[in-house]
TORPA-4810 file (N, C-alpha, C, O; in nm, 3 decimals):
<nodes>
NODE_1_0.817_0.575_1.172_0.896_0.493_1.034_0.796_0.407_0.973_0.710_0.350_1.039_M
NODE_2_0.808_0.397_0.847_0.712_0.331_0.763_0.751_0.188_0.756_0.865_0.153_0.724_T
NODE_3_0.651_0.104_0.786_0.672_-0.029_0.751_0.645_-0.082_0.626_0.720_-0.168_0.580_A
NODE_4_0.538_-0.040_0.559_0.504_-0.085_0.409_0.480_0.049_0.330_0.419_0.145_0.377_I
NODE_5_0.528_0.044_0.224_0.512_0.135_0.132_0.493_0.097_-0.028_0.584_0.057_-0.100_Q
NODE_6_0.361_0.115_-0.066_0.342_0.079_-0.196_0.335_0.208_-0.291_0.259_0.301_-0.263_L
NODE_7_0.414_0.212_-0.399_0.415_0.322_-0.496_0.374_0.286_-0.638_0.435_0.202_-0.704_E
NODE_8_0.268_0.353_-0.684_0.215_0.336_-0.813_0.215_0.184_-0.837_0.273_0.149_-0.940_A
NODE_9_0.158_0.085_-0.759_0.154_-0.062_-0.772_0.047_-0.089_-0.878_-0.069_-0.049_-0.865_L
NODE_10_0.093_-0.164_-0.990_-0.019_-0.196_-1.087_0.035_-0.331_-1.117_0.153_-0.365_-1.111_T
NODE_11_-0.088_-0.419_-1.157_-0.061_-0.552_-1.169_-0.184_-0.611_-1.276_-0.302_-0.578_-1.268_F
NODE_12_-0.140_-0.683_-1.353_-0.237_-0.754_-1.438_-0.189_-0.880_-1.495_-0.070_-0.896_-1.524_Q
NODE_13_-0.284_-0.974_-1.514_-0.257_-1.113_-1.561_-0.247_-1.109_-1.712_-0.348_-1.093_-1.780_Y
NODE_14_-0.127_-1.122_-1.765_-0.110_-1.123_-1.916_-0.168_-0.982_-1.968_-0.130_-0.872_-1.927_N
NODE_15_-0.262_-1.004_-2.062_-0.329_-0.888_-2.129_-0.475_-0.878_-2.076_-0.560_-0.829_-2.150_K
NODE_16_-0.508_-0.921_-1.956_-0.644_-0.895_-1.902_-0.639_-0.765_-1.846_-0.533_-0.702_-1.840_R
NODE_17_-0.756_-0.716_-1.799_-0.785_-0.602_-1.746_-0.692_-0.581_-1.609_-0.668_-0.681_-1.541_K
NODE_18_-0.643_-0.464_-1.572_-0.562_-0.449_-1.447_-0.640_-0.493_-1.315_-0.748_-0.446_-1.281_K
NODE_19_-0.576_-0.580_-1.255_-0.634_-0.612_-1.129_-0.603_-0.501_-1.020_-0.691_-0.456_-0.947_I
NODE_20_-0.483_-0.466_-1.015_-0.441_-0.327_-0.933_-0.389_-0.233_-1.026_-0.311_-0.260_-1.118_L
NODE_21_-0.444_-0.098_-0.993_-0.421_0.021_-1.084_-0.374_0.123_-1.021_-0.454_0.206_-0.977_D
NODE_22_-0.246_0.138_-1.003_-0.182_0.244_-0.956_-0.204_0.277_-0.812_-0.234_0.388_-0.769_N
NODE_23_-0.185_0.163_-0.738_-0.223_0.164_-0.589_-0.109_0.230_-0.499_0.007_0.189_-0.510_V
NODE_24_-0.139_0.323_-0.420_-0.038_0.386_-0.334_-0.083_0.366_-0.183_-0.201_0.380_-0.152_N
NODE_25_0.006_0.336_-0.099_-0.042_0.300_0.033_0.087_0.313_0.130_0.196_0.266_0.095_L
NODE_26_0.070_0.378_0.252_0.178_0.380_0.340_0.119_0.345_0.490_0.022_0.393_0.548_S
NODE_27_0.209_0.247_0.529_0.160_0.213_0.657_0.273_0.206_0.756_0.374_0.141_0.729_I
NODE_28_0.256_0.278_0.884_0.349_0.296_0.970_0.364_0.185_1.054_0.274_0.103_1.075_G
NODE_29_0.497_0.180_1.111_0.519_0.061_1.225_0.422_0.087_1.334_0.388_0.200_1.369_K
NODE_30_0.379_-0.026_1.388_0.278_-0.029_1.495_0.136_0.005_1.459_0.052_0.024_1.547_G
NODE_31_0.110_0.012_1.336_-0.026_0.051_1.278_-0.088_-0.077_1.224_-0.028_-0.166_1.165_E
NODE_32_-0.229_-0.071_1.254_-0.319_-0.172_1.209_-0.399_-0.119_1.110_-0.470_-0.022_1.137_A
NODE_33_-0.397_-0.183_0.963_-0.468_-0.131_0.861_-0.556_-0.239_0.814_-0.523_-0.358_0.819_V
NODE_34_-0.680_-0.192_0.764_-0.787_-0.297_0.721_-0.813_-0.272_0.579_-0.829_-0.157_0.538_G
NODE_35_-0.818_-0.380_0.497_-0.854_-0.366_0.364_-0.977_-0.454_0.337_-0.977_-0.572_0.373_I
NODE_36_-1.073_-0.403_0.278_-1.210_-0.478_0.268_-1.255_-0.447_0.118_-1.220_-0.347_0.057_I
NODE_37_-1.341_-0.553_0.066_-1.402_-0.542_-0.060_-1.470_-0.667_-0.109_-1.454_-0.775_-0.053_G
NODE_38_-1.536_-0.652_-0.204_-1.607_-0.781_-0.248_-1.511_-0.891_-0.319_-1.398_-0.863_-0.361_E
NODE_39_-1.560_-0.997_-0.326_-1.485_-1.109_-0.396_-1.434_-1.069_-0.535_-1.519_-1.017_-0.607_S
NODE_40_-1.319_-1.083_-0.584_-1.277_-1.071_-0.710_-1.226_-0.924_-0.739_-1.181_-0.899_-0.851_G
NODE_41_-1.233_-0.823_-0.641_-1.172_-0.695_-0.666_-1.020_-0.681_-0.653_-0.969_-0.573_-0.681_V
NODE_42_-0.944_-0.786_-0.611_-0.812_-0.763_-0.598_-0.742_-0.766_-0.471_-0.620_-0.755_-0.461_G
NODE_43_-0.835_-0.785_-0.361_-0.779_-0.804_-0.214_-0.665_-0.932_-0.230_-0.549_-0.909_-0.198_K
NODE_44_-0.693_-1.027_-0.265_-0.601_-1.155_-0.262_-0.474_-1.101_-0.340_-0.363_-1.118_-0.290_T
NODE_45_-0.487_-1.042_-0.451_-0.374_-1.013_-0.528_-0.307_-0.914_-0.445_-0.187_-0.939_-0.434_T
NODE_46_-0.342_-0.820_-0.388_-0.270_-0.722_-0.323_-0.198_-0.790_-0.203_-0.080_-0.767_-0.176_L
NODE_47_-0.273_-0.872_-0.135_-0.203_-0.956_-0.026_-0.073_-1.031_-0.072_0.034_-1.024_-0.011_L
NODE_48_-0.093_-1.106_-0.189_0.009_-1.191_-0.211_0.125_-1.123_-0.290_0.231_-1.183_-0.310_R
NODE_49_0.103_-0.987_-0.339_0.200_-0.904_-0.364_0.278_-0.853_-0.246_0.401_-0.855_-0.247_L
NODE_50_0.209_-0.809_-0.145_0.269_-0.734_-0.021_0.351_-0.855_0.066_0.440_-0.825_0.145_M
NODE_51_0.309_-0.994_0.041_0.366_-1.090_0.118_0.472_-1.165_0.038_0.533_-1.261_0.085_N
NODE_52_0.494_-1.118_-0.088_0.585_-1.188_-0.177_0.572_-1.320_-0.253_0.655_-1.374_-0.326_G
NODE_53_0.450_-1.358_-0.219_0.421_-1.505_-0.271_0.391_-1.504_-0.424_0.395_-1.610_-0.487_S
NODE_54_0.358_-1.380_-0.489_0.345_-1.361_-0.627_0.468_-1.299_-0.691_0.470_-1.280_-0.813_Y
NODE_55_0.570_-1.266_-0.613_0.687_-1.192_-0.679_0.756_-1.280_-0.778_0.773_-1.230_-0.890_F
NODE_56_0.795_-1.390_-0.759_0.884_-1.463_-0.849_0.794_-1.509_-0.973_0.837_-1.489_-1.087_H
NODE_57_0.676_-1.568_-0.955_0.590_-1.616_-1.077_0.554_-1.494_-1.164_0.548_-1.509_-1.286_E
NODE_58_0.528_-1.366_-1.105_0.452_-1.272_-1.178_0.547_-1.143_-1.173_0.502_-1.029_-1.160_Y
NODE_59_0.655_-1.166_-1.183_0.764_-1.035_-1.155_0.756_-0.939_-1.276_0.776_-0.818_-1.264_E
NODE_60_0.725_-1.002_-1.400_0.722_-0.912_-1.515_0.588_-0.835_-1.526_0.584_-0.726_-1.584_R
NODE_61_0.472_-0.897_-1.466_0.366_-0.829_-1.468_0.344_-0.714_-1.359_0.247_-0.638_-1.360_Q
NODE_62_0.440_-0.712_-1.271_0.439_-0.599_-1.157_0.504_-0.484_-1.188_0.623_-0.488_-1.219_I
NODE_63_0.435_-0.368_-1.185_0.483_-0.236_-1.205_0.462_-0.154_-1.082_0.368_-0.177_-1.006_K
NODE_64_0.549_-0.057_-1.061_0.555_0.014_-0.934_0.659_-0.046_-0.837_0.737_-0.130_-0.880_G
NODE_65_0.663_-0.006_-0.712_0.761_-0.032_-0.613_0.694_-0.087_-0.489_0.583_-0.044_-0.455_S
NODE_66_0.759_-0.184_-0.416_0.697_-0.214_-0.281_0.816_-0.205_-0.191_0.917_-0.269_-0.221_I
NODE_67_0.812_-0.134_-0.086_0.926_-0.099_0.010_0.877_-0.170_0.152_0.765_-0.141_0.195_F
NODE_68_0.949_-0.250_0.214_0.928_-0.293_0.348_1.035_-0.261_0.443_1.148_-0.307_0.427_I
NODE_69_1.003_-0.182_0.545_1.100_-0.127_0.628_1.208_-0.036_0.552_1.327_-0.038_0.582_D
NODE_70_1.157_0.040_0.453_1.246_0.112_0.383_1.332_0.058_0.272_1.400_0.127_0.196_G
NODE_71_1.321_-0.072_0.269_1.404_-0.144_0.170_1.315_-0.174_0.046_1.203_-0.221_0.064_Q
NODE_72_1.353_-0.151_-0.057_1.282_-0.177_-0.201_1.289_-0.335_-0.217_1.399_-0.390_-0.220_R
NODE_73_1.167_-0.409_-0.229_1.190_-0.552_-0.245_1.224_-0.599_-0.368_1.141_-0.572_-0.454_M
NODE_74_1.324_-0.665_-0.408_1.391_-0.689_-0.526_1.371_-0.848_-0.551_1.368_-0.890_-0.667_A
NODE_75_1.356_-0.930_-0.448_1.342_-1.073_-0.471_1.269_-1.138_-0.373_1.264_-1.088_-0.261_K
NODE_76_1.201_-1.259_-0.403_1.103_-1.317_-0.331_1.133_-1.343_-0.164_1.050_-1.330_-0.075_E
NODE_77_1.265_-1.382_-0.151_1.320_-1.407_-0.018_1.321_-1.281_0.091_1.314_-1.294_0.213_E
NODE_78_1.332_-1.160_0.022_1.323_-1.051_0.090_1.216_-1.039_0.183_1.229_-1.011_0.303_D
NODE_79_1.080_-1.066_0.107_0.964_-1.066_0.193_0.961_-1.161_0.315_0.936_-1.127_0.431_F
NODE_80_0.984_-1.259_0.282_0.965_-1.375_0.388_1.050_-1.355_0.505_1.026_-1.425_0.604_F
NODE_81_1.141_-1.275_0.508_1.221_-1.224_0.641_1.169_-1.136_0.706_1.209_-1.112_0.820_Q
NODE_82_1.058_-1.063_0.645_1.005_-0.946_0.707_0.849_-0.971_0.735_0.800_-0.918_0.835_K
NODE_83_0.778_-1.042_0.660_0.642_-1.051_0.668_0.590_-1.187_0.691_0.625_-1.278_0.616_I
NODE_84_0.503_-1.208_0.796_0.422_-1.329_0.801_0.286_-1.330_0.791_0.220_-1.237_0.839_G
NODE_85_0.227_-1.436_0.726_0.085_-1.425_0.686_0.005_-1.540_0.763_0.047_-1.654_0.779_T
NODE_86_-0.107_-1.494_0.804_-0.206_-1.590_0.866_-0.330_-1.601_0.788_-0.392_-1.503_0.744_I
NODE_87_-0.370_-1.744_0.769_-0.461_-1.747_0.672_-0.595_-1.805_0.743_-0.589_-1.832_0.863_Y
NODE_88_-0.706_-1.824_0.678_-0.838_-1.842_0.727_-0.829_-1.970_0.809_-0.870_-1.962_0.924_Q
NODE_89_-0.785_-2.080_0.769_-0.801_-2.206_0.853_-0.649_-2.225_0.936_-0.549_-2.260_0.874_N
NODE_90_-0.646_-2.204_1.054_-0.525_-2.229_1.137_-0.474_-2.389_1.124_-0.354_-2.418_1.131_P
NODE_91_-0.564_-2.473_1.107_-0.540_-2.622_1.104_-0.431_-2.643_1.001_-0.339_-2.722_1.021_D
NODE_92_-0.442_-2.570_0.890_-0.348_-2.578_0.782_-0.197_-2.532_0.817_-0.101_-2.573_0.752_N
NODE_93_-0.185_-2.447_0.922_-0.045_-2.408_0.965_-0.001_-2.461_1.080_0.114_-2.432_1.115_Q
NODE_94_-0.074_-2.543_1.156_-0.031_-2.601_1.275_0.013_-2.737_1.254_-0.060_-2.816_1.194_I
NODE_95_0.140_-2.775_1.304_0.208_-2.897_1.265_0.202_-2.986_1.390_0.157_-3.100_1.378_I
NODE_96_0.247_-2.936_1.520_0.270_-3.029_1.627_0.165_-3.013_1.723_0.088_-2.917_1.730_F
NODE_97_0.166_-3.129_1.808_0.066_-3.152_1.905_0.084_-3.084_2.042_0.015_-3.117_2.138_S
NODE_98_0.188_-2.977_2.048_0.203_-2.907_2.154_0.253_-2.771_2.132_0.354_-2.758_2.061_N
NODE_99_0.193_-2.663_2.185_0.200_-2.524_2.169_0.348_-2.493_2.165_0.395_-2.440_2.064_V
NODE_100_0.427_-2.524_2.274_0.558_-2.493_2.286_0.643_-2.538_2.168_0.722_-2.461_2.113_T
NODE_101_0.626_-2.670_2.128_0.677_-2.723_2.019_0.661_-2.658_1.898_0.756_-2.644_1.821_D
NODE_102_0.526_-2.609_1.870_0.488_-2.539_1.755_0.576_-2.400_1.737_0.637_-2.364_1.636_E
NODE_103_0.565_-2.336_1.853_0.652_-2.199_1.842_0.800_-2.225_1.833_0.875_-2.143_1.779_L
NODE_104_0.841_-2.331_1.882_1.002_-2.349_1.862_1.047_-2.397_1.733_1.164_-2.382_1.695_A
NODE_105_0.950_-2.460_1.658_0.997_-2.509_1.533_1.068_-2.425_1.448_1.179_-2.461_1.409_F
NODE_106_1.016_-2.309_1.411_1.072_-2.212_1.328_1.219_-2.174_1.373_1.311_-2.168_1.292_G
NODE_107_1.232_-2.152_1.493_1.347_-2.096_1.550_1.445_-2.211_1.561_1.564_-2.181_1.559_M
NODE_108_1.411_-2.337_1.572_1.504_-2.446_1.575_1.571_-2.458_1.425_1.690_-2.482_1.410_E
NODE_109_1.475_-2.438_1.312_1.519_-2.430_1.178_1.637_-2.325_1.156_1.718_-2.336_1.064_N
NODE_110_1.636_-2.231_1.240_1.715_-2.113_1.224_1.847_-2.127_1.322_1.927_-2.035_1.337_M
NODE_111_1.857_-2.239_1.380_1.951_-2.282_1.477_1.986_-2.187_1.598_2.098_-2.168_1.644_C
NODE_112_1.868_-2.131_1.639_1.855_-2.044_1.753_1.888_-2.129_1.885_1.833_-2.236_1.912_I
NODE_113_1.976_-2.070_1.959_1.987_-2.151_2.096_1.883_-2.170_2.168_1.789_-2.090_2.161_S
NODE_114_1.877_-2.282_2.253_1.770_-2.310_2.329_1.732_-2.205_2.424_1.615_-2.178_2.450_P
NODE_115_1.847_-2.139_2.481_1.817_-2.026_2.584_1.738_-1.922_2.526_1.636_-1.881_2.583_E
NODE_116_1.783_-1.869_2.398_1.717_-1.749_2.340_1.565_-1.817_2.294_1.462_-1.751_2.308_I
NODE_117_1.565_-1.928_2.250_1.415_-1.980_2.216_1.322_-1.984_2.334_1.206_-1.946_2.315_M
NODE_118_1.357_-2.024_2.448_1.284_-2.015_2.556_1.240_-1.874_2.618_1.131_-1.856_2.673_R
NODE_119_1.345_-1.773_2.598_1.301_-1.649_2.625_1.212_-1.587_2.521_1.121_-1.513_2.558_S
NODE_120_1.231_-1.610_2.397_1.138_-1.561_2.300_0.990_-1.605_2.311_0.891_-1.533_2.296_K
NODE_121_0.994_-1.741_2.341_0.854_-1.812_2.366_0.796_-1.736_2.478_0.683_-1.690_2.466_I
NODE_122_0.862_-1.720_2.583_0.801_-1.643_2.711_0.752_-1.508_2.667_0.640_-1.466_2.695_D
NODE_123_0.847_-1.439_2.592_0.787_-1.301_2.546_0.669_-1.285_2.468_0.583_-1.198_2.481_E
NODE_124_0.673_-1.387_2.377_0.553_-1.374_2.273_0.415_-1.428_2.344_0.307_-1.369_2.335_V
NODE_125_0.434_-1.540_2.411_0.318_-1.575_2.496_0.266_-1.468_2.585_0.145_-1.454_2.601_L
NODE_126_0.356_-1.391_2.643_0.301_-1.293_2.735_0.243_-1.177_2.651_0.145_-1.116_2.691_K
NODE_127_0.302_-1.148_2.537_0.256_-1.029_2.446_0.120_-1.060_2.406_0.039_-0.969_2.389_M
NODE_128_0.087_-1.189_2.389_-0.047_-1.223_2.327_-0.149_-1.262_2.428_-0.267_-1.281_2.397_L
NODE_129_-0.096_-1.274_2.564_-0.180_-1.303_2.693_-0.223_-1.453_2.667_-0.339_-1.480_2.696_A
NODE_130_-0.146_-1.549_2.619_-0.177_-1.673_2.607_-0.076_-1.777_2.680_-0.054_-1.891_2.638_I
NODE_131_-0.026_-1.727_2.782_0.070_-1.810_2.844_-0.003_-1.938_2.913_0.065_-2.038_2.937_E
NODE_132_-0.117_-1.935_2.939_-0.191_-2.067_2.976_-0.216_-2.163_2.887_-0.274_-2.267_2.917_H
NODE_133_-0.168_-2.130_2.757_-0.172_-2.224_2.639_-0.047_-2.313_2.617_-0.044_-2.410_2.542_L
NODE_134_0.055_-2.267_2.693_0.188_-2.307_2.666_0.197_-2.460_2.644_0.263_-2.501_2.548_R
NODE_135_0.133_-2.548_2.728_0.161_-2.688_2.723_0.039_-2.764_2.665_0.029_-2.886_2.681_D
NODE_136_-0.054_-2.690_2.598_-0.169_-2.738_2.546_-0.139_-2.818_2.414_-0.028_-2.811_2.361_R
NODE_137_-0.248_-2.898_2.361_-0.232_-2.945_2.236_-0.320_-2.866_2.142_-0.441_-2.857_2.160_N
NODE_138_-0.262_-2.812_2.049_-0.329_-2.718_1.975_-0.459_-2.756_1.917_-0.552_-2.677_1.903_P
NODE_139_-0.464_-2.892_1.880_-0.583_-2.955_1.810_-0.702_-2.945_1.921_-0.816_-2.962_1.878_N
NODE_140_-0.688_-2.922_2.043_-0.799_-2.917_2.136_-0.837_-2.789_2.167_-0.920_-2.767_2.255_T
NODE_141_-0.776_-2.687_2.093_-0.821_-2.536_2.131_-0.922_-2.488_2.037_-0.944_-2.547_1.931_L
NODE_142_-0.990_-2.372_2.078_-1.082_-2.314_1.992_-1.018_-2.245_1.873_-0.897_-2.223_1.871_S
NODE_143_-1.102_-2.209_1.770_-1.065_-2.151_1.645_-0.978_-2.039_1.678_-0.870_-2.029_1.620_G
NODE_144_-1.016_-1.951_1.768_-0.950_-1.826_1.793_-0.820_-1.844_1.864_-0.721_-1.773_1.841_G
NODE_145_-0.823_-1.940_1.951_-0.693_-1.987_2.023_-0.583_-2.029_1.927_-0.466_-1.990_1.929_E
NODE_146_-0.645_-2.119_1.837_-0.544_-2.174_1.727_-0.499_-2.068_1.652_-0.383_-2.079_1.613_K
NODE_147_-0.573_-1.947_1.615_-0.524_-1.843_1.548_-0.398_-1.782_1.604_-0.296_-1.755_1.539_Q
NODE_148_-0.420_-1.765_1.741_-0.331_-1.694_1.825_-0.199_-1.774_1.836_-0.090_-1.717_1.846_L
NODE_149_-0.213_-1.909_1.833_-0.082_-1.993_1.815_-0.003_-1.966_1.698_0.119_-1.949_1.698_V
NODE_150_-0.089_-1.963_1.586_-0.010_-1.941_1.466_0.068_-1.796_1.454_0.182_-1.781_1.410_T
NODE_151_-0.017_-1.697_1.502_0.042_-1.567_1.519_0.166_-1.570_1.602_0.269_-1.510_1.568_V
NODE_152_0.156_-1.637_1.709_0.277_-1.648_1.808_0.403_-1.720_1.742_0.520_-1.686_1.760_A
NODE_153_0.362_-1.814_1.670_0.471_-1.879_1.595_0.555_-1.803_1.505_0.677_-1.820_1.499_A
NODE_154_0.485_-1.713_1.428_0.541_-1.615_1.342_0.619_-1.516_1.421_0.735_-1.491_1.390_I
NODE_155_0.554_-1.453_1.533_0.620_-1.359_1.612_0.752_-1.403_1.671_0.844_-1.323_1.687_L
NODE_156_0.760_-1.528_1.702_0.881_-1.576_1.761_1.007_-1.569_1.673_1.121_-1.579_1.718_C
NODE_157_0.976_-1.549_1.536_1.081_-1.538_1.437_1.123_-1.390_1.426_1.195_-1.357_1.333_L
NODE_158_1.083_-1.307_1.511_1.117_-1.172_1.507_1.051_-1.095_1.386_1.101_-0.991_1.344_D
NODE_159_0.935_-1.151_1.331_0.874_-1.081_1.213_0.793_-0.962_1.278_0.722_-0.965_1.378_I
NODE_160_0.822_-0.859_1.198_0.741_-0.716_1.252_0.620_-0.698_1.186_0.540_-0.615_1.230_G
NODE_161_0.591_-0.771_1.076_0.456_-0.734_1.003_0.396_-0.839_0.984_0.456_-0.938_0.944_I
NODE_162_0.255_-0.841_1.011_0.172_-0.972_0.987_0.055_-0.925_0.899_-0.001_-0.820_0.928_L
NODE_163_0.014_-1.000_0.787_-0.086_-1.012_0.715_-0.187_-1.095_0.776_-0.152_-1.208_0.808_I
NODE_164_-0.321_-1.054_0.800_-0.419_-1.152_0.849_-0.516_-1.171_0.738_-0.582_-1.073_0.703_L
NODE_165_-0.534_-1.283_0.681_-0.605_-1.291_0.549_-0.743_-1.364_0.597_-0.752_-1.486_0.608_D
NODE_166_-0.844_-1.276_0.623_-0.968_-1.321_0.686_-0.949_-1.420_0.803_-1.011_-1.527_0.807_E
NODE_167_-0.878_-1.390_0.878_-0.838_-1.494_0.998_-0.938_-1.515_1.090_-0.930_-1.613_1.165_C
NODE_168_-1.054_-1.422_1.100_-1.164_-1.441_1.176_-1.273_-1.516_1.113_-1.374_-1.538_1.180_M
NODE_169_-1.264_-1.560_0.990_-1.376_-1.622_0.910_-1.424_-1.745_0.975_-1.544_-1.771_0.967_A
NODE_170_-1.340_-1.828_1.040_-1.383_-1.958_1.098_-1.382_-1.957_1.255_-1.384_-2.063_1.318_Q
NODE_171_-1.378_-1.837_1.314_-1.387_-1.829_1.468_-1.517_-1.779_1.505_-1.583_-1.705_1.432_V
NODE_172_-1.557_-1.823_1.624_-1.685_-1.772_1.688_-1.662_-1.627_1.754_-1.553_-1.569_1.758_D
NODE_173_-1.777_-1.582_1.801_-1.770_-1.445_1.862_-1.649_-1.422_1.975_-1.587_-1.316_1.987_A
NODE_174_-1.628_-1.535_2.051_-1.531_-1.527_2.170_-1.404_-1.521_2.102_-1.324_-1.435_2.139_K
NODE_175_-1.372_-1.605_2.001_-1.247_-1.599_1.930_-1.219_-1.469_1.861_-1.104_-1.424_1.861_G
NODE_176_-1.318_-1.405_1.803_-1.283_-1.277_1.753_-1.245_-1.167_1.846_-1.174_-1.075_1.809_K
NODE_177_-1.299_-1.177_1.983_-1.260_-1.092_2.085_-1.113_-1.108_2.121_-1.044_-1.010_2.149_V
NODE_178_-1.056_-1.253_2.120_-0.941_-1.288_2.148_-0.845_-1.224_2.048_-0.745_-1.164_2.086_L
NODE_179_-0.875_-1.237_1.924_-0.798_-1.193_1.826_-0.790_-1.039_1.809_-0.687_-0.986_1.769_I
NODE_180_-0.895_-0.972_1.838_-0.908_-0.833_1.846_-0.803_-0.788_1.973_-0.715_-0.704_1.957_T
NODE_181_-0.820_-0.843_2.073_-0.737_-0.790_2.184_-0.588_-0.829_2.147_-0.502_-0.745_2.172_E
NODE_182_-0.553_-0.941_2.093_-0.419_-0.977_2.057_-0.363_-0.859_1.955_-0.249_-0.813_1.965_A
NODE_183_-0.453_-0.822_1.864_-0.405_-0.712_1.761_-0.371_-0.587_1.839_-0.267_-0.526_1.815_I
NODE_184_-0.452_-0.551_1.927_-0.411_-0.429_2.001_-0.292_-0.435_2.082_-0.218_-0.337_2.091_R
NODE_185_-0.262_-0.566_2.156_-0.155_-0.588_2.216_-0.028_-0.567_2.124_0.064_-0.494_2.162_R
NODE_186_-0.023_-0.639_1.991_0.081_-0.628_1.912_0.105_-0.487_1.874_0.222_-0.451_1.871_M
NODE_187_0.007_-0.399_1.844_0.029_-0.249_1.834_0.112_-0.198_1.923_0.203_-0.124_1.886_K
NODE_188_0.092_-0.229_2.057_0.157_-0.175_2.164_0.302_-0.210_2.159_0.381_-0.134_2.216_T
NODE_189_0.343_-0.309_2.101_0.474_-0.378_2.084_0.539_-0.326_1.935_0.646_-0.369_1.893_H
NODE_190_0.476_-0.251_1.881_0.545_-0.176_1.754_0.512_-0.289_1.629_0.572_-0.278_1.521_H
NODE_191_0.429_-0.381_1.649_0.407_-0.484_1.536_0.302_-0.412_1.437_0.210_-0.343_1.481_K
NODE_192_0.322_-0.433_1.310_0.236_-0.382_1.193_0.131_-0.484_1.165_0.165_-0.602_1.159_T
NODE_193_0.012_-0.452_1.147_-0.087_-0.557_1.105_-0.162_-0.504_0.986_-0.204_-0.388_0.977_V
NODE_194_-0.176_-0.598_0.895_-0.267_-0.571_0.773_-0.366_-0.674_0.779_-0.333_-0.792_0.777_V
NODE_195_-0.498_-0.632_0.787_-0.614_-0.715_0.784_-0.696_-0.712_0.661_-0.761_-0.613_0.629_M
NODE_196_-0.692_-0.831_0.585_-0.770_-0.840_0.473_-0.901_-0.906_0.516_-0.892_-1.008_0.585_V
NODE_197_-1.028_-0.855_0.480_-1.148_-0.902_0.551_-1.259_-0.862_0.445_-1.247_-0.771_0.363_E
NODE_198_-1.362_-0.937_0.460_-1.490_-0.915_0.377_-1.598_-0.854_0.483_-1.704_-0.808_0.440_H
NODE_199_-1.571_-0.856_0.617_-1.675_-0.811_0.709_-1.624_-0.690_0.786_-1.534_-0.707_0.869_D
NODE_200_-1.674_-0.575_0.764_-1.637_-0.453_0.846_-1.615_-0.485_0.988_-1.508_-0.451_1.040_Y
NODE_201_-1.710_-0.549_1.062_-1.707_-0.562_1.203_-1.580_-0.623_1.252_-1.544_-0.598_1.367_E
NODE_202_-1.504_-0.706_1.170_-1.389_-0.767_1.212_-1.269_-0.660_1.215_-1.163_-0.686_1.273_N
NODE_203_-1.290_-0.552_1.155_-1.190_-0.431_1.144_-1.189_-0.348_1.260_-1.120_-0.246_1.254_L
NODE_204_-1.252_-0.373_1.362_-1.256_-0.268_1.482_-1.123_-0.232_1.539_-1.109_-0.117_1.580_R
NODE_205_-1.019_-0.321_1.546_-0.902_-0.279_1.609_-0.820_-0.196_1.493_-0.707_-0.160_1.525_P
NODE_206_-0.861_-0.166_1.381_-0.776_-0.088_1.279_-0.768_0.057_1.302_-0.858_0.118_1.360_C
NODE_207_-0.663_0.112_1.259_-0.642_0.259_1.261_-0.701_0.312_1.145_-0.767_0.415_1.161_D
NODE_208_-0.691_0.264_1.024_-0.744_0.295_0.921_-0.798_0.180_0.832_-0.747_0.068_0.833_R
NODE_209_-0.908_0.214_0.752_-0.974_0.100_0.681_-0.973_0.160_0.514_-0.988_0.278_0.482_I
NODE_210_-0.953_0.059_0.431_-0.962_0.096_0.288_-1.051_-0.012_0.226_-1.051_-0.133_0.250_Y
NODE_211_-1.125_0.059_0.142_-1.208_-0.033_0.041_-1.133_-0.049_-0.091_-1.078_0.043_-0.152_K
NODE_212_-1.138_-0.169_-0.126_-1.077_-0.190_-0.259_-1.177_-0.217_-0.370_-1.255_-0.312_-0.363_M
NODE_213_-1.176_-0.142_-0.463_-1.285_-0.138_-0.571_-1.228_-0.100_-0.710_-1.167_0.005_-0.730_E
NODE_214_-1.255_-0.201_-0.812_-1.199_-0.168_-0.949_-1.047_-0.141_-0.941_-0.994_-0.053_-1.010_A
NODE_215_-0.976_-0.223_-0.851_-0.836_-0.226_-0.851_-0.778_-0.111_-0.790_-0.658_-0.093_-0.811_G
NODE_216_-0.841_-0.027_-0.717_-0.805_0.090_-0.644_-0.836_0.085_-0.492_-0.923_0.010_-0.448_K
NODE_217_-0.768_0.164_-0.417_-0.778_0.169_-0.265_-0.850_0.304_-0.245_-0.814_0.407_-0.303_L
NODE_218_-0.949_0.298_-0.163_-1.015_0.421_-0.102_-1.037_0.412_0.040_-1.105_0.320_0.085_Q
NODE_219_-0.982_0.507_0.122_-0.998_0.523_0.261_-1.135_0.545_0.293_-1.199_0.631_0.233_M
NODE_220_-1.193_0.465_0.392_-1.319_0.471_0.452_-1.309_0.522_0.583_-1.221_0.477_0.656_V
NODE_221_-1.394_0.616_0.627_-1.390_0.681_0.767_-1.460_0.583_0.856_-1.573_0.543_0.828_A
NODE_222_-1.397_0.542_0.961_-1.433_0.445_1.060_-1.574_0.484_1.117_-1.654_0.399_1.155_K
NODE_223_-1.595_0.602_1.120_-1.722_0.660_1.196_-1.832_0.634_1.098_-1.946_0.619_1.141_E
NODE_224_-1.807_0.626_0.961_-1.919_0.606_0.872_-1.974_0.447_0.861_-2.079_0.407_0.813_D
NODE_225_-1.855_0.366_0.929_-1.905_0.224_0.943_-1.982_0.190_1.062_-2.043_0.084_1.068_L
NODE_226_-1.981_0.273_1.155_-2.065_0.252_1.281_-2.015_0.139_1.353_-2.091_0.055_1.400_K
NODE_227_-1.882_0.133_1.365_-1.824_0.020_1.434_-1.836_0.024_1.573_-1.785_0.123_1.625_L
NODE_228_-1.898_-0.067_1.656_-1.895_-0.067_1.802_-1.781_-0.123_1.859_-1.734_-0.228_1.815_C
NODE_229_-1.725_-0.056_1.963_-1.594_-0.102_2.024_-1.631_-0.226_2.099_-1.744_-0.243_2.144_P
NODE_230_-1.527_-0.319_2.114_-1.532_-0.434_2.193_-1.495_-0.406_2.331_-1.494_-0.496_2.414_I
</nodes>
């Protein structure tokens, strides 16, 4: 089943040159796809169209179609129910001084019962292999561990698609290993991951890698990148 489908997606700011030019992309459930490219080539624009954050402001400049789980996206709220985004700095997404409280926050806002919340927190912590962080203060964790907490908070909301926006940019080698293993675990649980990166080495868990250049996507063979497995 297809998680994300982009059909002839084209975007430009006012009358400037096209930022995205007839982009077509299909990503299946449980797949991890990497998108890489130099600064200014349209990676961030593509990300913000896929997660809906540009949809309301720039609706008239968007041509083509975005389908999530087979549904054509027609309004901003549609995206937020299906896609979660993890950004470079986890400190900007963490609110509470206890990991369990952090994971419960979104579910509490949705009026989910305490029993279901506890069950979901247990499930997600196990999925990401971070049960040992349950009672920790996120502010005392490493960069990689903090990123996993932000991922866990989104997964607790039953989000099936995650966009990782250079989420390894501020973590050390150990943190990159933790995130890489977490992505592999998420794939086995049929979660879909889109990684937007500037470093090929961070894309080792991806099934496919695309390079963005001049507003277009071109698939890059992983063997050509000489990525060493972790």
